[in-house]
N, C-alpha and C positions, 0 to 999 in steps of 0.2 A: 556509844564507845569512843574514847577521847582519841584523839588526831594523835600520831605518835611524830607528826611534824607540826613546827609552829610557825603561826600566824607572820608573814612576813610583809611590812608595809599595807596594812589591811588585807591582806590576802590570805587567807587558806588552804589547806591543802584539800585538792580533790580527792572523792573515795569511791574506791570501783572494785565489787565485790567478782571475785572468780567464778565464773559460771560453767567457763567449758573449756578448750585448749589441752585435753587430753592426747596427752604425746609432745605439746610444742613445749618452748621454752616463754619466759617472759619479756621478750621481745616480740617472740615470731607473733604471741598471744595478744600483746600492742597493737602492733601493726595490723591485724585483722580488725582489732575493737575498732582504731585512730587510724583509716588509711589514708586519712590527709595528711596527719604527722607522718614528718620525714622520720626515717631508722638513725640518721644522722642526731637529730633532735632529741630521740629516748635516749640514744649512747651518751647523748652528753649530759642530762640529766640525770641520770647513774653514777655517772664518774664526780658529778656532782654531792652525790648523796642525798639527790632529791626524787627518788623513787623508790620506798620501803614498804613493806610489809606492815600489818597490822601492830608486831609488838617494837617497829623502828627500825628491823634490820634491814640494811641497805640491801638492794636486788640486784643481782647483774644481768646482763642480757642472756646467761644459759642458765639461768638459776630457774627449775620446772615447776609448770603451774601446777596450783593447787587450791581442787576446786573446791569451792568452799572458804575459800582465804580472803584476803583484802589487798589491794593495791592502793597507795595514796603517792601523790603525788602535785608539783604545783603544774597547773595549767597558765601556758603562755599561749600572747598573741602578736603576731608580727604586727601589725598593722590596728589602730582602736584610734576610733574620732572622738574625740573632743566633747562632750557635752558641756558648750558655755552657758549653764545655767548652774547657781548655787542652791542646795538645800537651806533650811533654814529650820535651826532647833527651836522647837515651841516652851519646852519641859524635859525636865533629869530630876531624876530622883536615883536610889541608890536599887531599883527595880526595874524600871524603864525609861522608856526617852521616846517621846512626841515628836516628828517632824514632819516639816511641810515639805515634802517634793515636787521639784517642779517638772515642768512635762518634758518628754523624752528620756528621761532617767531611768533606765531601769532598778526597781528594788534589787533583785539580787544578781549574780552573776551567771549568766547562760548564752550560749552561742559566742555570736561577735563582740558581747559586753564581758567585760571583765572589771579594769580597775574604775570603769565608766560604769558604777553603778555605785547607789545610793549606801548600801550594807559595807562595801569596801571604802566608802568614801568616810562614812561615822568610822568605822574600824580606825585606820590609817588616823583621824582623826584626835579621837578619844581612848584607844588603846583595850578598847573591849572587846576580851578573849572571845567570850562568849556571847557576844551578839548578835542575836536573830529576830528577823520578823515574826509576830503573830498574826500578824494578815499582813493581803498585798495588794496595788491595786497596779492598776496596767501599766507598762512602761509611759504611753500616748497619755495618762492622765496623771493631773496635778496635783497635790493636797495631800490630807491628813496620814502617816503612818505612823503605826505603834512598834514600837521596838521593846524586846525582853532583853536584861544585859547580865540577871542575874538568874543560874539557872535552878536555886533556891525556888524561887516563888515564879517560875516561869509557868510551870503548871497552872497555879490562880488565875492568872490571866489568860493564858490559852482558854480556859473553860469558860469562862466568859463569852467567847464566841460560840462555840460550840453549844454555850445554852443559849443561844440569842439574846445576852443579855446587855447585850452593844448597841447602842443604835447610830444608824449614817447617817449623814443627809449629804448628796450631792446637790452640784448645780450643772446646769445644761446649756450651752446657746444652740437653738435651732431654731427651723422655719416653723413661723407661724401656722398652727393649723386654725383652717378655717371652721367656725362655727364649730369650735372645741368650745367641752361643759367643763369648769373644771371648779375646785379639786377632783381627778378621777383616778380609778384605778386598773391597772391591766395586770391582767392574767393571761398565762403562757404556759407551754410544757417547751422547758430546752433541751436538747440533747446537741450531741457534738456532732458537725458539719464537717464540708470540706473545703478547703486542705482541712487536716485537723485542728489547728490553732482556728477556725472560727468555729460558732453555735448557728444552731440554724433551730426554727421552730416548729414542733412535729403533732400532729393530730391525736390527741394522748389528752390524760387528766393533767389539769397545770401543777407546773413543780416550780414557778416561780412568780413573784408577784411586785412589782413596784408602786406605790402611792406618787402620781405629778398634781403639781399645784405651779400655780404662774405669779414671780417675783415681778417680771417687769415685761412690757410689752413694749417692743421696740420697733413695730412697723412690719417689715417682711419677718422679720425675726422673733424672737421671744426668751429672755432668759428665766427656765426651768427649776424650780425645784425638785428633788425624786429624791424617796424616802422606799431603797430596797426593804419590803419587808423579808425577800430570801438573798441568800448571794451567792446565785449563780454565775457562770464564766460570762461577762464581756452583757450582763443584763440587761442594762440601763441600754447601751449601743443597741442590741435587737429591738428592745420593747419600740423604743421612740423609732425605730427605723420602719417598725411594722407599723408602725401610726404614718406611715407617709413625710417624719417629721426629723430626717436622720442628721446625729450629729452634726456639725458644721467639721469640714474637715476630717471627718474620720473616712478613714484611706481602707475598713473594712465590712461596715454596711453601709446601705444594701449590700453595695456590691466589690469586689476587691478587687483595688486598684494596684496594679504594675510596682514590685518595691523598688525602691530606688534609693537614693541616698537624701537620709532628714530633710527636708526646708523649714530650717528651724522659724521661719515668720510664719508658717501655718501649721500651731500648733491645734491638738485635738480640742473641741472647745468644752470640755471636761473637768469638772473637779471638786473632789471628795473634800468638801466642805468644812464637817465636823463629825468628829466621832466625842460619844460620852456613854459613861459605862460606871457603875456603882463601884468604886476601888476595893477588891475583894480583901486585901488587908486590914485597910483602914474603916471600912464604909464609906467613904466622904464620894463624893458625888463627882468624877471626872467631865471634860468637854473641853475639849481641843478643837480649834479651829484654823483652817487657812488664813491667812492674810492676801492670801492671789486672789484676782480678780479676772475675768474671763472678758 
């Protein structure tokens, strides 16, 4: 479905499908769906024509809810902390964009991040209306991210990840593993943990695999090379924590630390060093590497 509102300063409209609200008007439905957003805020957006249906027709406060319909609107954040690090474009052609993401910068808008995201920054910089990431890395992780900005070829590149034709190499700085034998392969079964954004290992058939080797031993710490064979959420972070060598400055594993303001002097020491794949359009071998160091 094409968005009926344009991208403004790199920010595209959000989309909400109406799944309930029988007997309610649009303002009541939005108030129940987003209780933290003030009624006056929604009314102001509606007056500016920034809340519309899937056909682009403006929605009013008293517009009835239509189950199965869609609401398009612009998200707004009253206060957003600037991320004082810049992304670097590694490669650009008519189809894809390869970018070296800094630590702390989310790839996509979510929660308390909107303008300070890699996607919005790139849309604003290049004006790519159809820019989307074809894979993601954690906000805390730095390194290479691939974007598609051509809808006609997007499926060709996305299918590479689905068919596991993409090779990824990570680097992590973590405690030295006493008597560790490398290279080694670590496997386990990962499942959703508590809270929902954490993962945990469970006793079942392994569904995750990471190959681990040593790049440099720095006495108490070691720089590791990690090649994930599978792509489970937080896989590398969980696997190293399970080996009793959690990544330096990891606030999620092995123990969840209380969330506070970001300390930009203590980035997670995890880097998506390189991504390589055969280009589905030209057959050429592509390899993009981060220029950052841990």
